[in-house]
C-alpha positions, 0 to 999 in steps of 0.5 A: 500499500505505501509503495502504491501510494509513494508511486501515486505521489510520484506520478502526480509530482510528475504530472504537475511538473509537466503541467507547469512546463507546458504551461510555460511553454505556452506563455512563450508561445503566446508571448512570441505570437503577440510580438509577432503581430504587434511587429506588423506595423508600417510607416513611411514619410515622403517629401511631397515636393521631391519624392525623397523617402524621409523615414521608412519602416516596413513600407513595402509590407503587405497590409490590409487597407481598411477605409484607406481604400476610400481614397482610391474610390475618391480619387476615381470620383474626382476623375469623373467630376473633372471630366464632367462625367458627373457633377457635385449634384448628380444623385447616387442611388443607394441599391439594396446592396449598398443600403445593406453595408454595415456601419458606419454608414450614412443610413440611406434606404434602398432606392433613396439617394444623396448627391455626390457631394454629399456622399463625398463628405459622408466618406471623408468625415464618417467614413460611410461604407454605404455611400462608398458602394453606392459610388462604386455602383454609380461609376462602375456599373457594379461594385466588382467591376469598380473594384477592377477599375480601382486596381487598374488605376493603382497600377496605372499610378505605380501602386504595384503592391495594391489589390482592391476587392471593394470600394469602401475597405470592409474586410476582404482576404483579397484586398491589400495594400502597402504603406508606400502605395498609400503614400503614392496615392495621397500624393496623386490626390493632392497633385492631380485634383487639387480643386477637390482636395479641400474635401479631406480637410472637412471636419464635419458636415450637416446631413439634414439636421444632423451634424456629422463630425469626423475621425481624423483627430489631427485635424486641427490638433497638429498645425498644417495637417490637412487630411487625408483619411483613417481607417481601422479593422480588427485584421488592419489595426488603426491606419492613417495617411496625413498630409502636412504643410509648413510654408514651403515644405510638404510631407505625406506620411502613413502609419499602418497597424497601430495598436489604438487610435491614440497611439497611431495618432501620437506616432503620426505626431511624432513623425510629422515633428521629426521629418517636416523640418527636413523636407526640401523647401524647394522642388515642385511639379507632379511626381506622380504621373497622371494616368487617365488618358486611356482609362483605368482598364488599359493600365493593367499590367503584371502585378509585382507584389511584396513578399510579406503577407498580412495575417488573415483572421479566422473570424471576420474582423470588426467592422470599419472606422466605429473605434477610431474615435476611442482610445480602446485597443481592438481585439487582437486577431488570430495568429497568422496561418502558415501557408503551404504550396499545393501543386494539384491539377484540377480537370479543366473545365469547359464552359460557355463564353459568358457575356459581361454586363458592365452597366448594372440596371439603374433606378431612373434614366439620369442615373443609367446615363452617367453609368453608361458614360463612365463604366467600362468593360470588365478587363480580360485580365484579373488583377490578382495573380498567383502570389496576390492572396494573403495566406489562408484557405481557398475553395477551388471550383474550377481550372481553365486555360483561359482566364477569362473563363475562369473568371467567368466560371467564378461570376456563375458559381457566385450567382448560384450560390450567393448565400453560401459565398457572401463572405467570400472573395473570388480570384484566379491563381495561374500555374503551369503544366506541360508547358501550358498555363492554367488559371484556377478559379477559387474563392478565399476563406479565412479559416479551415473550417469556413473553407470546408464547410462552404465546399460541402454547401456547394457540393449540395447544389451540385457544384464540384469543389475542394478545399486547400490551404494556400 
């Protein structure tokens, strides 16, 4: 009995030691994971008169743009205004899709409308997601087509590390950018559209009887700050692009991945204080070439992507910009998944050509005329290629030697299973086999479970698929 008891005590002590060791090891793992995510910040400061980089920290690392996406939506809006395709008083009709966007939003009901100017003001102050989608649908005929136009315009401006998937910056695993690209866009907005740039310094505006205040806390706090845009999702952290002028000196600074609104603003303030005095008082002329001559669709070229992936959270990140005004830290996103290369060969799916409709049905004749005047056909080349999606999981539904056919199959599958693929983004991935280039048609998901569940649901609809880690 004594021997048995001694053995039991010995085993218990051993088990306790084992538990303590495992717990200690886990604490190091958690600490390492936290520090890794904390290191996902990025920043850059550029002399807006000479183009010289005054400061850079992981400026080419891939990041989620969050509401900085709206800067490109506004760029294309300003371009349409400058070319008189629309006016400030053109009605922006809110479709059911636009009206259903999550906050922050203006709250226009389906079928309702506001003027282009009201939509602009709601975006630069309230960061309204519904206004962004409605403008994208007005200018592109559909938000998906507008996203292609946004990506094409990014390429034309030299933003080679950016892909857009929507008009507002709400979470999408296939949408990303870099701090350097956002600085490029910030400079381009001022240089190309000085007549509209003043909107970015708007701190509030009246919407009916309601005064809507902006999210950019540096306006009025730091001398010389005249915009540009804030952004936040749980996956992106707190982002900010600022344009600052002091006499003959001007800089554009970007901070991405801040832990809180306050820390991000304080980091930006420190960068402005340190580097604005170092900017040149000489120089001038446009740094970013205008790229509107042939239209954004003709600017599609090969995408050169940065090497670093942004983390793809398993849960859908917290919704845009609500937390920007507070000083509370957002919930930390899940640890980044490790990507894996899968060299499978999917049977080639032969499908019929799908006629692309670039202009969606408009609710009135005037809107239809505006859309028809501005919208361009979807590009034959999908801006996203092999390395352009952050690590995560995908559901593959087809493979074809024609990229347009692969994209058409994505569109067809989306229509057949809208509810299943509501939170997924479609994209194509090129791969070579026996000297022939094929294109996989895939939908991106943030976790293994979501991908497997979606594929099982698709199979019930007689849609062949399989889930794969990217």
